[in-house]
N, C-alpha and C positions, 0 to 999 in steps of 0.2 A: 188354720197351716193355705189353707191356698192363697189364705190374702198374704201374711207372710211371704211364701214365696213368688206370688208376685208385686212383694216391695208395695201391697199398698197400707192408709196409715192405720194403727195398731187400734183405734178406739171406733167406737160407729156408737151413731146414739140406739135409742134402745127398738128406735122405731122404724128405723130403721135392719141391726139385727131381730125384731120378733116376726120382723117380713119375711125375711132373708131365712131364715129359721121355719115360715110355715109351712115356707113355698116348700124345703125339703123335706119333712118331716112327711107334709100331701102329698110328697113322693115317692119318697124309699121307707117310710114308713109300716109300723103295720097297722097291716088291712084294721079297721073298722075303729080302730083308736083316736080321738081325737088329735087335732097337736096341735101340741101342748111349749110352744118355745121357750115356760118362763123355766119347766122343767127342767130340763136341763143346762141351760146355764146359774140358777141357782146351785147346783149343785156342782157347777167346774166353783163356782166363786166358793162354794166350801172346803173346800180343800186345794183353797189358794193358784186352779188353773187359771180365773179367768178375775178378772181385777171389774170392779163398777164403781162407777164417780159420779158428783156429783147429784146425792143422796146424807139422809138428815140419819141420821139413827143406826142402829142396825144393818146389816146388811139382812136378804132372802133368807131366811130360815128352810131349805130343800123336803119339808114336808108340807103335807095341808092340800087344801086346792082353795076355796078358794083365799085364802092370805098373801098368799104365795101372790097369786094373778091382783090381784087389790096394791100388793108393792109395790109392783113390778107398772102398770098404773099409774099410780100415784107419785112414785117417784121420778120414772121419765130418766136411770142416769143411763151415764156414757160407759160403753163397757167394750173389753177385749179382753186375747189372751196373754196375764203375765209377763213383761218386756223382755223378764230376759226369757221366756220359750218361744217370745215370737219373734228377738231377733237372732235366739236356735234356727230356726225356723225360716227364716227366712237362712241364714247364711250359709246352711249344711243341710246337701242334698239329701246326703246318705242318713239322715240325721231324718225327716221330711216320709224316708219309707223307708225305715226301721220301725217309725212308729205307724205304716200305715196295713207293713206284713204285722205289727196286735192288734193295733181295729181289726183288720180284718179277720186275724187266729179268734177272735173271739166272740169278734158280733156277730161273721160273714160265712159261719165255719158251712161251705156243702149250698152258699147262696151267691150270687151275682150279683161280687160290687162296684164291677167298673161303671156302671150310669152316675150311683152315685161321684165315684170318685173327678168321673166326667166331668157333673155338672157342677164342681166344686177346681178346679181347675187341675188338680191331680190324677186327671189318670195320666198312665204308662209311665215310666225308668226315666224320659224326659228333662229338664228341667223350663216346668213352663214360663211361656214370653220370651224365649230364650232362641233367633232369630238366625243364627251367630258368627263368629267371630269376629269383631275386624282383626286389624293391622295391628292396635296394643294388645288387645285380648290373650290369654288359651285357648287355647279350642274347647268348646263347650264339652267335652264327654273325658276329659281330662281333670285327677283329680289328685289333691294332696298327701303328702305317705300320713301324716294326722288323719285326714276322714277316711282313710284305707285302716288302718287302722283301730279306728274309731268303729269304724260300721262293722268291723270282724268282731271288734268284743262282745258289737250286741247282740249280736246272731247269733252263738255262744256263748250266752249267756239266753238266752231267746231256748235255745235246744237244751244248754241244760233245764231249763226254769218247767220243762212241758212233758222232758222223765220221758215215762212207757209213753204217753199217747202223742207223743214223734211217734214211736216208729209206730204202732197202730195205724195215723193220717197216711205218712209216707209214703206206706203200702197200700192203702184203698183208696184215701186221695189224697193224689201226692199235690202238698196248695206248694207254688212256685215262692221262693221268696226274691222280688225286687229289688229289694236290700243286696245280696246274692249280684245277681244281672249286672247290678249298679257295678260295684267294683271289679271284676270282670274287663267289664268294658273299659274304666279310667284302666285300670290294671295292665290293658293289652298296647296300651295309646296308643291306640289304629292298628294298630296291624295285628296276623291272622298269630295263632298262638302257637299252628301246628309247625314245628320241622321242616316239617316233607311238603310246605308248599310252594309251591308251581307258582303263584301269580294269582290273589285276590283283585277285585276290581276295582282300577281308580277309581269307580264314583263313590260319593256321598251321596248321603237324606239329603231331603228338603233345607234339614237345618244341619245341614251340613258334620254329620255324625256318620261316622266311616259305615260303613259294610256289610257290621260279626253278626252274628248268630252266637248268645252263651248260651254252651251246654253241659253236657247236664255226661257226664264222659261215666261212672254206672247215673244208670238209674235209679230217678232215687224209688220209683216199685222193687230194683230189687238188690235195695240198701243202702245203696247209695249216701252220700250227705247234701245238703244243699249247704256247701258250705263254697272260698272261694276254692279254696286247698286240691277244691275236687272239681271242680268248674275252669274250662275253656273257650278263649275269643275265637269261632272259628268263621271264616269265609261260607261265603254259602258250597262252596264243590270241594272242601275239605269237610263240613259240613256235612254233609253228603254222602261222603267218601267211609265218611264217620260209620252213620244209619247202617249205610244200601250196599259199598264199595264187600266188594272182593276181600281183602284187607283194613275189612276198623275190624279184627280182632287183637291185632297188630300193632295197628294204628288203638285203639284203644291205651293200650300198654304202653305207650310211647305218650302222650293226651298225660293216661295218671301222670308220670313220671313229671312231665314239665308241670300240670296243674301244682305241682307239693314246690317246685322248684319254682315257680314262679312266684309261689303266695309266699314260700320265707323268703322273694327276694335274690334266691342265685339260678346267674344267668341260665336260662335252657342250650341243652345243646342235643345239636344233627347228628347222625348220623353218619357223619359223613354229605349227609347236604347244605352246612352250613347251621348256625347256632342264632334263634332265637335274640329277640332285646330283650335290655335285662326284666327285671321282676320289679318290685313293688321301689319306688320313690323317694 
C-alpha cells in the first residue's frame, strides 16, 4: 500500500519483495519467530489480494513449510497487489486510511503501530510524498464529496461491525480513527470550524497544510463517536478555549451543532458573530 501511495510500480521481483518483507518482519514481527515473507504473500495470493506472475503450474499453497519455500525459490515470481486494489490505494487517501484503521484495530490493539507505518511510508494523516501544491493543483488537504461519502461509509461500517466491542474499547482505551480526522480536515477547507473564531494563524505547515487540530467535541471516553458528525477542525486558539476556557461548556454545545450541520452539508451559522463556510462539497 505504501508503494501504491508513492506511485511506485505495482509489480516487484520476488527477490526484492522477500528482502523488504524480511526486514519488516524482523523489526516488527513477533519476537522469537523466524521471518518468513513467503507465508503472508502466499496467503494474500490465495484470497486474490496479491497477484503472482512468471510461474508455471498452480500457485503456492498457504500451508506447509518446505513446500511453500521451495515454490518461491524455484519460481521466483514477479508480484504485487491486485491491480484494482493498487489503483484504489494509489488514488484514494481516504481508502488507505480506512484500511490502516482496520489493520491497526485488528492486529495492533494496545501496541504502538507508528514505527511500522513509518517504515512503509504510511505514517500520519498526510499524503506520502506531497510537498505542496503547484499553481495547477488543489490544496493537498482538500477532498471531494465522493471521498467524504466513501470515508463516512467505511467508518460507519466499521462501527457496525465492532458492535459492543467498540463501546468497551473506546471507553477503556480510545483509538482514534485516521480516516475520520482526514475527512474533517478536508471538510473544513482549511478554516477553523468554530463560528466564534477570532482568527486562526495565517501560516501553514511545512507541507502547506493549515494549522488546525481535529477535535472530538465529546471525548470518546465520555461516549462520543469517532465520526465526522461529532468532530470539528479548530485552530490552536479555539482548541485551547474548548479544552481549558471558562466558556468551554457553552462552546461545546455550539460545536456539536456545527459538526452535525457541517457533516450534513448545511452551512453552520454563528450566534451573531458571522457564519462558517459551507459544509460538505
